[in-house]
C-alpha positions, 0 to 999 in steps of 0.5 A: 535486524536491518530494517526500515523503518525504525522508531528509536524510542530512546538510547537503547529501545528501537521498535522495527516493522512499520504496523508496529510502529503505528501501533506503538505509537497510537498506544503512547501519543495524544491525539486522535485515536487511529484505531477504533475504541471497540475491541473486536473491531480493533482486531478486525482493523489489525487483520486488514493491516496484516492483510496490506502487508500480505498485499505488498508482498505480492506487489513484489512478487509482481514486479520480481516475476521473470517472465509472463506467466509468473506476472500473470500469476501474481498479477490474478493473485494480486487482483484476488485481494483487490476484490477482497478489499472491494468488498470489505470497504463501505462508503468511505472516503475511508477505509472506515468511513470518514475518519482515517486510520491505521488501515488507511495508513497501511494501505497508502503504500500499497495503493501508491505503486499503482501510481507506476504500474498503472502504465502498464497493467492492462487492464487496469486491476481497479477496473471494476472495484469503484469504491477501491478507486475512491478510496485510493483517490481520496488517500492519495489525496491526503496531505499526510500520504501525499508528503509521505514520499519525495515529490520525484516518487514516481520516476525513482519507482519506475527507476527501480522497477526497470533496473529489476530485470524482471517481466515488469522491466521489459514492460516499462522502457517505453513508459515515460514516469510523468504520465 
């Protein structure tokens, strides 16, 4: 299918799509559960995982917008999604409280984009979203999340975004990725 990541289960069987790989590992691996045991809560978590995937698509639209008007439309849509996340979050530090879940794993890459995007999106889309800000901080300080990308992630993402030829590319021209 030309998709990444994939999980090769055996010589013939491959699973693609991040969320489905996580579901498979949750169902087959020993260790702490990353999904709630309650069926209703588990279904709600699956909905939030899908929401994270949609939010990643919004981010792609944001960094692909060719002009300011398109950028602002995508930004407004993204800010609406972040507000919905804020409303759903509890006391933290993670989505479901004290325990890291697959929802956290799905949102970690979403929130990581802002390690670079924070430098150009003004006002910051997390202003007025204290629970989402705290969640973002808790996720980024978790060793499994921090080690999921290379140390030069911000540099590589900045290079990728600058090469897009989009509105955000122009915004990033004078930004130092080390900031």
